[in-house]
C-alpha positions as CSV (number, residue, x, y, z in Angstrom):
1,X,0.0,0.0,0.0
2,X,1.1,3.5,-0.7
3,X,-0.3,7.0,-0.5
4,X,-0.3,9.6,-3.3
5,X,-1.3,13.3,-3.1
6,X,-2.6,14.9,-6.2
7,X,-2.7,18.7,-6.5
8,X,-4.4,19.9,-9.8
9,X,-4.9,23.6,-10.4
10,X,-6.4,25.1,-13.5
11,X,-6.6,28.8,-14.1
12,X,-8.3,30.8,-16.9
13,X,-7.3,34.5,-17.1
14,X,-9.4,37.2,-18.9
15,X,-8.6,40.8,-19.7
16,X,-11.8,41.9,-18.0
17,X,-14.6,40.3,-15.9
18,X,-16.7,37.8,-17.7
19,X,-19.7,35.7,-16.8
20,X,-19.3,31.9,-16.4
21,X,-21.8,29.3,-17.4
22,X,-22.2,25.9,-15.6
23,X,-18.9,23.9,-15.5
24,X,-18.3,20.2,-15.0
25,X,-15.1,19.1,-13.3
26,X,-13.9,15.5,-13.5
27,X,-11.0,15.5,-11.0
28,X,-12.0,13.0,-8.3
29,X,-10.3,9.6,-8.7
30,X,-12.4,6.5,-9.3
31,X,-12.5,4.5,-6.1
32,X,-12.4,0.7,-6.0
33,X,-10.8,-2.3,-4.3
34,X,-7.4,-1.0,-5.2
35,X,-7.9,2.8,-4.5
36,X,-9.4,4.6,-1.5
37,X,-9.7,8.4,-1.2
38,X,-8.4,9.5,2.2
39,X,-9.3,13.2,1.8
40,X,-10.3,15.6,-0.9
41,X,-10.8,19.3,-1.4
42,X,-12.2,21.3,-4.3
43,X,-12.0,25.1,-4.2
44,X,-13.1,27.6,-6.9
45,X,-12.6,31.3,-7.7
46,X,-15.0,33.1,-8.0
47,X,-17.2,31.6,-5.3
48,X,-19.6,28.9,-6.5
49,X,-22.0,26.2,-5.6
50,X,-20.8,22.6,-6.2
51,X,-23.0,19.5,-6.6
52,X,-21.5,16.1,-7.0
53,X,-23.1,13.6,-9.4
54,X,-22.3,10.2,-10.9
55,X,-22.4,9.9,-14.7
56,X,-23.3,6.9,-16.8
57,X,-19.8,5.4,-16.6
58,X,-19.6,5.8,-12.8
59,X,-17.3,8.8,-13.0
60,X,-17.6,11.3,-10.1
61,X,-18.4,14.7,-11.6
62,X,-18.6,18.1,-9.8
63,X,-21.2,20.4,-11.3
64,X,-20.1,24.0,-10.6
65,X,-22.3,27.1,-10.8
66,X,-20.3,30.3,-10.4
67,X,-22.0,33.1,-8.4
68,X,-20.4,36.2,-9.9
69,X,-18.4,37.5,-12.8
70,X,-14.6,37.5,-12.6
71,X,-11.4,38.1,-14.6
72,X,-10.0,34.8,-13.2
73,X,-11.5,31.3,-13.1
74,X,-9.6,29.0,-10.8
75,X,-10.3,25.4,-9.9
76,X,-8.1,23.7,-7.3
77,X,-8.4,20.0,-6.5
78,X,-6.3,18.4,-3.7
79,X,-6.8,14.6,-3.2
80,X,-4.9,12.1,-1.2
81,X,-5.4,8.4,-2.1
82,X,-4.3,5.0,-0.8
83,X,-3.3,2.5,-3.5
84,X,-3.5,-1.2,-2.8
85,X,-2.2,-4.3,-4.6
86,X,-5.3,-6.3,-3.6
87,X,-3.6,-9.7,-4.0
88,X,-6.8,-11.4,-2.8
89,X,-8.7,-10.3,-5.9
90,X,-7.4,-12.2,-8.9
91,X,-9.4,-12.0,-12.1
92,X,-8.2,-14.3,-14.8
93,X,-9.1,-14.1,-18.5
94,X,-11.5,-16.9,-19.4
95,X,-10.2,-19.9,-21.3
96,X,-12.4,-19.0,-24.3
97,X,-10.8,-15.6,-24.6
98,X,-7.2,-16.5,-23.8
99,X,-6.4,-16.8,-27.5
100,X,-7.4,-14.3,-30.2
101,X,-9.7,-14.1,-32.2
102,X,-12.5,-14.8,-29.8
103,X,-16.1,-13.6,-29.4
104,X,-17.6,-11.9,-26.4
105,X,-20.1,-14.1,-24.6
106,X,-23.7,-13.4,-25.4
107,X,-24.4,-12.3,-21.8
108,X,-22.0,-9.4,-22.2
109,X,-22.2,-8.5,-25.9
110,X,-25.1,-6.0,-25.5
111,X,-23.2,-4.0,-22.9
112,X,-20.0,-4.1,-24.9
113,X,-21.5,-3.0,-28.2
114,X,-20.9,0.8,-27.8
115,X,-17.2,0.2,-27.0
116,X,-16.7,-1.9,-30.1
117,X,-17.7,0.9,-32.5
118,X,-14.8,2.9,-33.9
119,X,-15.0,6.6,-33.2
120,X,-13.1,7.5,-36.4
121,X,-14.5,5.3,-39.2
122,X,-12.9,7.3,-42.0
123,X,-9.5,6.3,-40.6
124,X,-10.3,2.6,-40.8
125,X,-8.2,1.7,-43.8
126,X,-5.1,3.5,-42.6
127,X,-5.4,1.9,-39.1
128,X,-6.0,-1.6,-40.5
129,X,-3.0,-1.3,-42.9
130,X,-0.8,-0.2,-39.9
131,X,-2.0,-3.2,-37.9
132,X,-0.9,-5.7,-40.5
133,X,2.7,-5.4,-39.2
134,X,1.5,-6.9,-35.9
135,X,-1.2,-9.3,-36.8
136,X,-2.3,-11.2,-40.0
137,X,-6.0,-12.0,-40.1
138,X,-6.6,-15.7,-39.5
139,X,-3.7,-16.2,-37.0
140,X,-4.4,-17.6,-33.6
141,X,-2.3,-15.8,-30.9
142,X,-2.4,-15.4,-27.2
143,X,-4.7,-12.4,-26.4
144,X,-2.4,-10.8,-23.8
145,X,0.6,-11.1,-26.1
146,X,-1.3,-9.4,-29.0
147,X,-2.4,-6.5,-26.9
148,X,1.1,-6.1,-25.3
149,X,2.6,-6.0,-28.9
150,X,0.1,-3.3,-29.9
151,X,1.0,-1.3,-26.8
152,X,4.7,-1.6,-27.6
153,X,4.4,-0.9,-31.3
154,X,2.6,2.4,-30.6
155,X,5.4,3.4,-28.1
156,X,8.1,2.5,-30.6
157,X,6.4,4.0,-33.7
158,X,5.5,7.5,-32.5
159,X,7.4,10.2,-30.8
160,X,5.9,11.7,-27.7
161,X,5.2,15.5,-27.9
162,X,3.4,17.4,-25.2
163,X,0.5,19.4,-26.5
164,X,-1.3,22.1,-24.5
165,X,-4.3,22.6,-26.8
166,X,-7.6,20.9,-26.1
167,X,-8.8,17.8,-28.0
168,X,-6.9,15.0,-29.7
169,X,-5.5,14.2,-33.0
170,X,-7.4,11.8,-35.3
171,X,-5.6,8.5,-35.7
172,X,-4.7,9.4,-39.3
173,X,-3.0,12.6,-38.0
174,X,-0.9,10.6,-35.5
175,X,0.1,8.3,-38.4
176,X,1.1,11.1,-40.7
177,X,2.9,13.2,-38.1
178,X,4.6,10.2,-36.4
179,X,4.1,11.9,-33.1
180,X,1.5,12.8,-30.5
181,X,0.6,13.3,-26.9
182,X,-0.6,10.7,-24.3
183,X,-4.2,11.5,-25.3
184,X,-3.4,10.9,-29.0
185,X,-1.8,7.6,-28.2
186,X,-4.6,6.5,-26.0
187,X,-7.2,7.3,-28.7
188,X,-5.0,5.5,-31.3
189,X,-4.8,2.3,-29.2
190,X,-8.5,2.4,-28.5
191,X,-9.3,2.7,-32.2
192,X,-6.8,0.0,-33.1
193,X,-8.2,-2.5,-30.5
194,X,-11.7,-1.8,-31.8
195,X,-10.7,-2.7,-35.3
196,X,-9.6,-6.1,-34.0
197,X,-13.0,-6.5,-32.3
198,X,-12.0,-5.6,-28.8
199,X,-14.2,-3.4,-26.6
200,X,-12.0,-0.4,-25.6
201,X,-12.4,2.9,-23.8
202,X,-10.5,6.1,-23.1
203,X,-9.1,6.7,-19.6
204,X,-8.0,10.1,-18.2
205,X,-6.2,10.5,-14.8
206,X,-2.8,10.9,-13.3
207,X,0.5,9.1,-13.2
208,X,3.2,9.2,-10.6
209,X,6.2,10.1,-12.7
210,X,9.2,7.8,-13.0
211,X,12.5,8.5,-14.8
212,X,12.0,8.4,-18.6
213,X,8.2,8.5,-18.3
214,X,5.8,11.2,-19.5
215,X,2.7,12.2,-17.6
216,X,1.4,13.8,-14.4
217,X,-2.0,14.4,-16.0
218,X,-2.3,11.4,-18.2
219,X,-4.4,9.3,-20.6
220,X,-4.3,5.6,-21.4
221,X,-6.6,2.9,-22.8
222,X,-8.6,0.1,-21.2
223,X,-9.6,-3.1,-23.1
224,X,-12.3,-5.4,-21.8
225,X,-11.3,-9.1,-21.5
226,X,-13.9,-11.7,-20.4
227,X,-13.2,-12.9,-16.9
228,X,-10.5,-10.2,-16.3
229,X,-12.5,-7.1,-16.8
230,X,-11.1,-3.7,-18.0
231,X,-7.3,-4.1,-18.4
232,X,-5.3,-0.9,-18.7
233,X,-2.6,-0.2,-21.3
234,X,-0.3,2.8,-21.3
235,X,1.2,3.1,-24.8
236,X,2.9,6.4,-23.9
237,X,5.2,4.6,-21.5
238,X,5.0,1.1,-22.9
239,X,3.6,-0.6,-19.8
240,X,0.4,-1.9,-18.3
241,X,-1.6,0.5,-16.1
242,X,-0.5,-0.2,-12.5
243,X,-0.2,1.3,-9.0
244,X,1.3,4.5,-10.3
245,X,-1.8,5.1,-12.5
246,X,-4.8,6.9,-10.9
247,X,-7.9,6.8,-13.1
248,X,-10.3,9.7,-12.8
249,X,-12.6,9.3,-15.8
250,X,-13.5,6.6,-18.4
251,X,-15.5,7.1,-21.5
252,X,-16.3,5.7,-24.9
253,X,-15.0,8.9,-26.5
254,X,-12.4,11.2,-25.1
255,X,-14.6,14.3,-25.1
256,X,-16.7,12.8,-22.3
257,X,-13.6,12.5,-20.0
258,X,-12.4,16.1,-20.0
259,X,-11.0,17.3,-16.6
260,X,-12.8,20.6,-16.8
261,X,-15.5,21.8,-19.3
262,X,-17.9,24.8,-19.5
263,X,-18.6,28.1,-21.1
264,X,-18.1,31.8,-20.5
265,X,-19.8,34.9,-21.8
266,X,-18.1,38.2,-22.6
267,X,-16.3,40.0,-25.4
268,X,-14.7,37.7,-28.0
269,X,-11.2,39.0,-27.2
270,X,-11.6,38.9,-23.4
271,X,-9.7,35.6,-23.0
272,X,-6.0,35.9,-22.1
273,X,-4.5,32.5,-21.2
274,X,-4.9,29.2,-19.4
275,X,-2.4,27.9,-16.8
276,X,-2.4,24.3,-15.5
277,X,-0.3,23.0,-12.7
278,X,-0.3,19.3,-11.6
279,X,1.7,17.6,-8.8
280,X,1.6,13.8,-8.2
281,X,3.8,12.9,-5.2
282,X,4.0,9.9,-2.9
283,X,3.2,10.9,0.7
């Protein structure tokens, strides 16, 4: 067991006071048998009312209504979590799914359907051509081995580049540029896995940085394997998601897992800049 403190501060600066619409903050980690929140704090400027809700995916979302105009919008989240190995909980992939290709059991196929549909259908041919270097249709290979190879090939094929702007690159952009951010790699792996018939989803959260890794605020991919559940893959760092990964939000598409979203009303040129500061440290 270990404790990690996460301090995440987002600031929007404007040249003059503006009015803020309702915002949604997805900053609270997802609790489970391997993660327990010890304490948490969410502070805003200007003053606001905060209402916590669960969304469809079980993500904890703060619905924020600001009470007055301001030239600064600040959201500060401080959370301390306990991370556990949970050796008593062992979920093994079913024998039927241990080799690829396989079919999801009928009892799960309806729930899995949305996560099987590619989000970028126009990129299908480019992704499928890229995947031929890893897998030839008709082969029978161990499922874990195939997904590990996909994770590694993304890591080896593309150069990491930090991008501050919102959104992600389409998979074809990542292919043409040969580079991307952790969000771009997570989306690329999600799409690639779906083209093989896996249910996959986008994960946003934090990572405790080790030497040679990229992250702090981070994104990775989860693939659903019968018997094992959602298994995390981090193609940015070429490793499975582990104790250093703290998931905050999961979604079928990346737009639904934004850390902070909302609107403001004012002059078109009122916006100045955005500053984000994240610290992930072991206590």
